[in-house]
C-alpha distance (Angstrom), angle and dihedral (degrees) to the residues before:
residue distance angle dihedral
M1 . . .
L2 3.79 . .
L3 3.80 90.8 .
F4 3.85 91.0 53.2
A5 3.84 91.1 51.5
F6 3.91 91.5 48.3
L7 3.89 90.6 51.1
L8 3.82 90.6 45.5
S9 3.77 89.5 54.7
C10 3.80 95.0 50.7
N11 3.71 92.1 48.1
D12 3.88 92.0 54.1
H13 3.85 89.0 52.4
I14 3.88 93.0 52.5
I15 3.82 88.8 49.2
N16 3.96 94.5 51.5
E17 3.79 94.7 48.4
V18 3.74 105.8 84.5
K19 3.83 118.9 177.1
Q20 3.89 114.2 -125.9
P21 3.87 132.1 172.7
E22 3.82 119.4 -123.9
I23 3.92 118.7 -155.4
I24 3.72 118.9 -147.3
V25 3.94 119.0 -177.0
A26 3.78 126.6 -165.8
P27 2.91 136.2 -141.7
A28 3.86 105.4 24.3
T29 3.88 90.1 -151.7
L30 3.72 135.4 33.5
D31 3.80 114.3 -153.2
F32 3.77 110.2 -165.1
G33 3.84 95.6 179.5
H34 3.76 124.5 -153.9
L35 3.84 120.1 -28.6
L36 3.89 131.6 178.8
S37 3.74 102.4 -108.5
G38 3.72 117.0 -119.8
H39 3.74 92.2 11.8
E40 3.81 109.4 57.5
T41 3.81 138.3 45.5
R42 3.71 133.0 -175.5
T43 3.76 135.9 -157.7
R44 3.74 127.9 -147.4
T45 3.90 127.6 -177.2
V46 3.63 129.7 -130.6
T47 3.83 119.7 -163.8
I48 3.83 119.8 -150.9
A49 3.83 113.3 -167.3
N50 3.74 132.5 -171.0
G51 3.79 110.6 -135.8
G52 3.94 91.5 171.0
T53 3.79 135.9 89.4
A54 4.02 96.2 -114.0
D55 3.74 134.4 56.5
L56 3.82 116.5 -75.6
V57 3.84 109.4 -135.0
I58 3.81 114.4 -158.5
E59 3.78 106.1 -162.1
R60 3.89 99.8 -171.7
L61 3.81 145.0 -28.7
E62 3.81 123.7 -129.3
I63 3.73 132.6 -172.7
S64 3.71 125.7 -152.2
G65 3.93 110.6 -164.2
D66 3.72 133.2 55.4
N67 3.81 130.2 -88.8
Y68 3.84 94.8 28.1
I69 3.80 125.7 115.6
V70 3.75 130.5 -163.6
D71 3.88 133.9 161.6
P72 3.82 101.1 -106.5
D73 3.89 95.2 -159.5
G74 3.82 117.2 114.4
F75 3.81 126.8 -123.8
T76 3.85 139.3 -177.5
V77 3.74 126.9 -112.0
E78 3.75 116.5 -156.8
A79 3.74 120.4 -134.5
G80 3.83 111.7 -80.8
N81 3.77 90.9 13.9
Y82 3.82 135.1 99.8
Y83 3.82 140.2 -148.3
Q84 3.77 131.5 -150.8
I85 3.84 125.1 -146.3
E86 3.69 127.2 -171.6
V87 3.84 124.1 -131.6
I88 3.89 117.1 -162.1
Y89 3.69 123.7 -151.5
N90 3.98 112.7 -157.5
P91 3.71 110.8 166.4
I92 3.90 118.0 -165.7
T93 3.77 100.6 177.0
F94 3.79 140.4 44.8
E95 3.82 103.2 -95.2
H96 3.65 147.1 100.6
N97 3.74 109.2 -95.6
E98 3.84 120.1 -155.4
G99 3.79 122.8 175.6
Y100 3.82 146.9 148.8
L101 3.79 135.9 -122.3
D102 3.68 109.0 -143.0
I103 3.84 119.1 -161.2
Y104 3.79 117.3 -156.1
L105 3.87 121.6 -164.0
E106 3.73 124.1 -148.6
G107 3.81 112.6 -66.1
D108 3.83 96.6 3.4
E109 3.73 123.3 129.5
Q110 3.90 92.3 -164.3
P111 3.84 126.1 51.8
S112 3.74 113.9 -100.5
E113 3.77 96.5 -154.3
G114 3.84 138.5 6.6
V115 3.70 144.4 -168.6
W116 3.87 124.3 -139.2
L117 3.89 112.0 -127.7
D118 3.82 121.9 -155.0
G119 3.72 131.1 176.0
H120 3.84 142.0 143.1
G121 3.83 124.0 -136.8
D122 3.90 110.2 -148.5
A123 3.80 114.2 -156.9
P124 3.63 142.6 142.5
V125 3.87 116.1 -110.2
L126 3.82 122.6 -151.3
N127 3.80 111.9 -147.7
V128 3.76 115.1 -178.0
T129 3.81 119.0 -168.9
P130 2.90 118.3 -132.9
V131 3.84 95.2 12.5
E132 3.86 89.4 177.2
L133 3.85 105.5 39.5
D134 3.76 114.8 -160.2
F135 3.92 112.4 -168.0
G136 3.79 87.4 -171.8
A137 3.76 119.6 -148.2
P138 3.86 111.3 -48.3
L139 3.71 122.9 -177.4
L140 3.81 114.1 -86.6
G141 3.83 107.2 -96.0
C142 3.72 93.1 27.0
D143 3.83 128.8 95.4
T144 3.72 140.3 -152.2
T145 3.85 133.2 -155.1
T146 3.80 125.4 -151.1
E147 3.89 129.6 -173.8
I148 3.85 117.7 -124.4
Q149 3.74 116.1 -157.9
F150 3.88 130.1 -164.1
Q151 3.81 114.7 -161.6
N152 3.82 136.0 -179.8
D153 3.70 107.1 -132.1
G154 3.77 92.5 172.1
N155 3.82 132.8 84.6
V156 3.75 102.5 -114.4
D157 3.91 128.8 54.8
L158 3.74 114.7 -70.6
V159 3.82 114.6 -143.7
I160 3.75 119.8 -157.6
D161 3.74 108.4 -158.7
D162 3.81 100.5 -177.6
V163 3.80 146.4 -14.1
T164 3.73 111.8 -145.7
L165 3.84 119.6 -166.4
M166 3.77 122.4 -152.8
A167 3.85 108.7 -87.0
N168 3.68 95.1 -124.1
I169 3.83 97.7 42.9
P170 3.87 108.9 173.0
A171 3.83 115.3 -103.9
D172 3.87 87.9 -127.5
I173 3.93 91.4 66.3
T174 3.85 119.7 66.6
I175 3.75 122.6 -175.9
D176 3.90 110.4 -155.2
F177 3.85 113.9 -164.5
G178 3.74 87.9 179.1
S179 3.83 113.7 -167.7
L180 3.76 97.0 -15.1
P181 3.84 115.0 139.8
A182 3.74 127.9 -108.2
F183 3.90 115.2 -81.9
P184 2.94 138.7 -50.7
W185 3.78 101.2 63.5
T186 3.75 114.1 -162.7
L187 3.82 117.8 -157.1
A188 3.85 120.9 -172.2
P189 3.78 117.5 -142.6
S190 3.94 110.5 -63.1
A191 3.75 90.1 8.3
R192 3.83 121.4 131.5
L193 3.70 144.5 -170.5
A194 3.72 132.7 -160.6
F195 3.75 142.9 -155.7
F196 3.70 139.3 163.9
A197 3.79 140.3 -103.5
N198 3.80 121.3 -161.7
Y199 3.73 128.4 -164.4
A200 3.78 119.8 -162.3
P201 3.77 106.3 165.8
L202 3.81 117.6 -147.2
D203 3.77 97.1 -172.4
Q204 3.80 140.6 4.6
Q205 3.85 94.7 -92.0
N206 3.79 119.7 120.1
D207 3.79 109.2 -102.3
L208 3.76 124.0 -151.8
T209 3.73 136.5 172.0
T210 3.76 135.8 172.0
M211 3.86 132.6 -144.9
D212 3.77 120.3 -157.6
I213 3.80 112.7 -156.1
A214 3.84 115.0 -162.1
S215 3.78 115.2 -161.5
N216 3.85 145.1 142.8
D217 3.85 91.0 -96.1
P218 3.80 98.5 133.3
L219 3.74 91.7 -152.4
T220 3.72 98.8 47.4
P221 3.83 109.2 16.2
L222 3.90 88.3 163.8
L223 3.86 111.0 37.8
R224 3.85 117.6 -179.2
A225 3.83 119.4 -149.2
T226 3.82 122.4 -170.3
A227 3.74 135.5 -154.5
E228 3.77 126.8 -170.6
G229 3.74 143.3 157.0
A230 3.85 139.3 158.7
A231 3.78 125.0 -150.1
V232 3.83 126.7 -128.9
L233 3.72 129.5 -148.4
S234 3.82 93.6 -140.2
N235 3.76 126.3 34.5
E236 3.71 97.4 -154.2
Q237 3.79 119.7 167.0
I238 3.76 129.9 -170.0
Q239 3.74 126.7 -148.4
S240 3.77 124.3 -164.5
W241 3.75 138.7 -158.0
I242 3.82 139.2 173.2
Q243 3.86 116.0 -140.2
K244 3.70 104.5 -122.2
N245 3.90 118.6 -107.4
E246 3.78 94.5 -150.9
V247 3.78 135.8 22.9
I248 3.67 124.2 -144.1
V249 3.90 105.7 -163.9
D250 3.83 139.5 167.6
I251 3.86 111.6 -160.2
I252 3.77 127.8 -161.7
W253 3.80 114.9 -169.4
I254 3.91 110.4 -157.6
I255 3.83 103.9 -162.7
D256 3.86 126.5 -171.0
N257 3.80 106.3 -123.9
S258 3.90 97.0 -174.8
G259 3.83 123.8 127.8
S260 3.85 94.1 -92.4
M261 3.81 95.4 57.9
N262 3.76 101.8 79.2
T263 3.79 96.3 103.1
F264 3.77 97.1 41.6
Q265 3.86 91.7 49.0
N266 3.85 88.3 53.5
L267 3.76 91.2 48.3
L268 3.76 90.7 51.9
G269 3.80 90.9 47.9
M270 3.82 94.5 47.9
N271 3.83 92.0 49.9
M272 3.85 98.8 38.5
D273 3.85 90.1 97.8
V274 3.90 86.8 60.6
F275 3.79 93.1 52.6
M276 3.80 93.2 42.5
Q277 3.91 94.1 48.5
M278 3.79 93.8 49.8
F279 3.88 88.5 41.6
L280 3.79 93.4 48.4
N281 3.88 88.9 51.8
Y282 3.76 90.5 65.4
S283 3.76 109.3 19.3
P284 3.72 115.9 56.1
D285 3.93 92.3 166.4
F286 3.83 114.3 58.1
R287 3.75 146.0 133.3
M288 3.70 122.2 -160.5
A289 3.82 131.2 -174.3
F290 3.85 135.7 172.1
I291 3.83 129.4 -138.5
T292 3.90 129.8 167.9
T293 3.69 139.3 -124.9
D294 3.72 92.6 -98.0
D295 3.84 103.9 26.0
P296 3.89 122.1 58.0
S297 3.82 93.3 -167.3
F298 3.90 122.4 100.8
Q299 3.59 111.1 -92.9
S300 3.80 114.7 -115.8
G301 3.85 82.4 5.7
M302 3.88 87.9 -92.8
I303 3.69 142.5 133.4
V304 3.81 118.5 -160.6
E305 3.77 109.9 -144.0
S306 3.78 136.7 -174.0
G307 3.84 89.8 -107.9
S308 3.83 92.6 53.8
P309 3.91 114.9 125.6
D310 3.82 91.2 -129.1
P311 3.93 110.0 10.0
V312 3.82 92.4 170.5
G313 3.83 93.1 50.9
E314 3.71 91.7 46.2
A315 3.65 93.6 51.0
V316 3.76 93.7 47.2
H317 3.88 89.8 49.9
I318 3.79 91.2 57.2
I319 3.74 94.0 47.2
D320 3.79 91.9 48.5
N321 3.90 89.3 55.2
I322 3.76 98.2 45.3
G323 3.88 93.1 94.0
I324 3.73 134.2 -167.2
W325 3.70 100.4 -103.4
G326 3.69 98.6 101.7
S327 3.98 131.1 112.6
G328 3.73 118.2 -66.1
M329 3.86 86.5 -137.8
E330 3.71 96.5 78.0
K331 3.87 113.9 -154.6
G332 3.67 102.6 -178.2
L333 3.85 96.1 149.9
S334 3.93 93.0 51.4
M335 3.87 91.3 44.7
F336 3.79 88.3 52.6
Q337 3.81 90.3 46.5
E338 3.73 92.5 49.6
C339 3.86 92.8 47.0
L340 3.87 88.3 53.6
E341 3.87 95.5 45.6
F342 3.69 106.2 33.2
G343 3.86 108.5 3.2
E344 3.62 142.4 68.6
C345 3.88 97.3 -71.3
G346 3.68 94.0 74.6
N347 3.89 90.0 59.9
M348 3.93 92.2 44.9
I349 3.69 102.7 52.0
R350 3.87 120.2 84.7
R351 3.63 127.7 -143.6
D352 3.79 95.5 -129.4
A353 3.94 92.6 47.6
T354 3.81 131.0 90.6
L355 3.86 105.8 -115.7
V356 3.88 110.2 -138.2
A357 3.70 124.7 -171.5
I358 3.76 119.5 -166.4
F359 3.92 116.6 -168.4
L360 3.80 117.9 -161.0
S361 3.73 116.5 -172.7
D362 3.86 143.6 132.1
E363 3.71 94.3 -146.9
P364 3.87 136.7 49.1
D365 3.67 122.1 -90.5
H366 3.88 112.8 -91.9
S367 3.89 94.6 -172.2
G368 3.87 93.1 117.3
I369 3.84 88.9 -135.7
T370 3.73 126.7 113.8
T371 3.83 136.2 -131.7
T372 3.82 86.8 -105.1
D373 3.87 88.0 62.3
I374 3.72 93.8 53.9
V375 3.78 93.7 42.6
S376 3.89 89.5 53.3
V377 3.85 90.9 52.9
I378 3.83 91.1 48.1
D379 3.82 91.3 48.0
S380 3.85 91.3 52.8
I381 3.80 94.8 53.6
R382 3.74 105.3 35.9
P383 3.83 144.4 -5.5
P384 3.86 105.2 -70.3
A385 3.83 91.3 -131.2
T386 3.78 88.6 71.0
F387 3.84 95.2 59.3
V388 3.87 122.5 84.6
P389 3.82 122.5 176.0
Y390 3.82 123.9 -160.6
A391 3.82 133.5 -178.8
I392 3.72 142.0 -159.8
I393 3.72 101.3 -161.7
G394 3.80 148.3 134.8
D395 3.85 114.6 -61.7
I396 3.75 121.7 -86.4
P397 2.99 124.8 -89.0
Q398 3.77 107.7 2.4
G399 3.89 104.5 18.4
C400 3.73 124.7 -119.6
N401 3.89 140.4 -88.2
T402 3.87 118.1 -169.9
H403 3.67 101.3 154.6
P404 2.97 126.0 -85.7
H405 3.89 85.7 16.8
W406 3.77 121.6 70.2
A407 3.77 133.1 156.7
Q408 3.79 142.4 168.9
A409 3.81 120.9 -110.3
G410 3.82 109.6 -77.6
W411 3.79 97.5 -127.9
G412 3.83 114.8 167.7
Y413 3.82 91.5 32.9
Y414 3.71 88.8 50.8
D415 3.89 92.2 53.1
L416 3.68 92.5 52.1
V417 3.83 92.5 51.2
Q418 3.82 90.9 49.5
H419 3.81 91.9 51.6
Y420 3.64 91.8 58.4
A421 3.87 93.2 40.9
S422 3.70 90.3 -121.2
Q423 3.89 133.8 135.0
W424 3.72 141.1 -88.6
W425 3.80 135.3 -167.5
S426 3.72 132.7 -151.9
I427 3.87 115.1 -104.2
C428 3.83 88.6 -150.3
D429 3.82 95.0 61.2
N430 3.75 110.9 119.3
D431 3.81 92.6 -148.4
W432 3.77 101.8 72.4
G433 3.79 92.7 156.6
N434 3.76 91.1 62.1
Q435 3.74 92.7 45.9
L436 3.85 94.3 50.6
E437 3.77 90.7 44.5
E438 3.87 88.0 54.2
L439 3.83 91.3 45.9
A440 3.74 91.1 50.2
Q441 3.80 90.7 49.9
N442 3.86 89.7 47.7
I443 3.71 91.6 55.4
S444 3.90 93.0 47.1
V445 3.75 104.2 36.5
Q446 3.70 128.1 45.5
T447 3.83 110.7 -128.5
V448 3.84 100.4 160.0
F449 3.83 117.9 74.5
N450 3.67 114.5 -174.9
L451 3.81 121.3 -148.8
D452 3.81 122.3 -129.0
S453 3.75 94.6 -139.4
E454 3.79 117.4 69.3
D455 3.80 93.1 -154.4
P456 3.81 108.5 53.2
H457 3.85 122.1 166.8
V458 3.77 97.6 -118.6
D459 3.75 93.0 -153.7
T460 3.76 92.4 57.8
I461 3.94 96.7 54.9
R462 3.72 112.6 121.6
V463 3.79 127.1 177.9
W464 3.87 130.2 -158.2
V465 3.81 127.4 -177.1
N466 3.86 114.1 -164.0
G467 3.77 86.7 -11.3
Q468 3.89 93.7 -56.9
T469 3.69 117.4 121.4
Q470 3.90 112.7 -115.0
T471 3.77 113.3 -156.2
A472 3.81 95.0 169.2
G473 3.76 142.2 33.3
W474 3.86 94.7 61.5
V475 3.71 141.0 63.9
Y476 3.74 137.8 -163.9
D477 3.85 112.9 -108.2
P478 3.87 108.7 -157.9
I479 3.85 92.8 -165.2
L480 3.76 92.9 57.4
N481 3.87 92.0 30.5
A482 3.88 85.0 -136.1
V483 3.78 143.7 121.1
V484 3.82 104.9 -114.5
F485 3.84 117.5 -162.2
D486 3.69 120.7 -153.7
M487 3.76 113.4 -107.9
D488 3.87 94.0 -112.7
E489 3.80 87.5 48.9
A490 3.67 101.4 46.3
P491 3.73 114.8 130.6
E492 3.81 115.6 -98.4
P493 3.83 122.1 -119.2
G494 3.69 111.6 -74.8
D495 3.85 95.2 23.0
T496 3.88 120.2 130.6
I497 3.75 117.5 -128.8
D498 3.73 120.9 -158.4
I499 3.77 122.7 -173.6
G500 3.79 120.5 -172.5
Y501 3.95 126.8 -171.5
S502 3.67 144.5 148.9
T503 3.83 127.3 -129.9
W504 3.76 133.7 -130.9
G505 3.82 123.6 -112.3
C506 3.74 132.2 -8.2
G507 3.72 101.8 -54.2
E508 3.89 126.5 128.4
E509 3.70 115.3 -66.5
């Protein structure tokens, strides 16, 4: 009985002792340091030991990360033994290479152990700007010059051994290396050198040349750059617009309230319905307020808006109550400036609206400020392109006298209008209805289309509206450098407007 128990005890010990492998990997990180890419390699060793009691079967090795090499085949490490594998680092570019060596045991879907890999590839890197040079389409007989730069974007010296131009380089293209030394050219990291390429087309054929740059850049030891262009006989350019369907506008009337203005205020009030009706046809979203030439606050404390129940009646009510008891030293510009900077105008105007100022006076401005002062205020509160001044003033330069109406020349207001290439009307004109209708249309519909080029060939200007050629109803204004439509020929909301023209000389297109 005792012998049986002893045997049974021994048998239990044998059953409980299961042989297992144990993987031990060293080191945990392989640091390959810095190597010259394309020229140097470095090998590091990883030891895989078996600290268990059974065979350790390595099924495969995998590397994540570029420029590292390892034999992927598996192997077996006996209990108590070890196996060494070699990892090779062979950088080919300028970069920091990080990776991971994964070790897979037999039957495992996930790696059991791993080794971090770290190395730096040192290299020169040639950067050519532009590598594809496009001279564009200059006018025949003109030329254009472009700078070409070579830069070393790597971290070791770049050596440019040679630059070879295409054997049959067109006579139209000239590469000027200037005072650069003889080859080789050596550029330290971040250093650059520059030279120039000139294109003077002799005909309308497409011109192309190539430039082969030989260097010690391991990735692109021979880099090809190109330069091409083709001349044109005409340098016509086309600008396009779409007439706005809806105008968002904030209007400030600046009205002279001196003793001589009774008749003119009455004319404005009697014809305000004409202005408003034309204006309402185009501008469903507006705000309008009135100040005087000696008071920057809103008259009657009111803003007339597109949603007002009776915008015409409200506007006429304000005009009728302005009065003629103001100063004879009219200061319309400074009152407008004060209203913008410190008064109610600043709170009224909207960022997405066109700001319109309308000056009405029978005398010049006596503010003592300049157009530049007003422009500076406008520029500080909104983009200047969204501000348009108009004026109903005495004729320039000597005033006007159409009995019973007379007025002095409206200097100051005229200067501001001229600066913004806008429009003014004579206060002595007997047909106020026509003037106010034209003013409303100016505010609501674009009639002036400014050209980008400052030197257009006038005889080449062509105009299309909705794709149809327009030979009448417009003129070119050299002062504004713009195509200006007649009011009755102005494009309708939603119309497309295209204007084509050529320019003189060899300036930039």
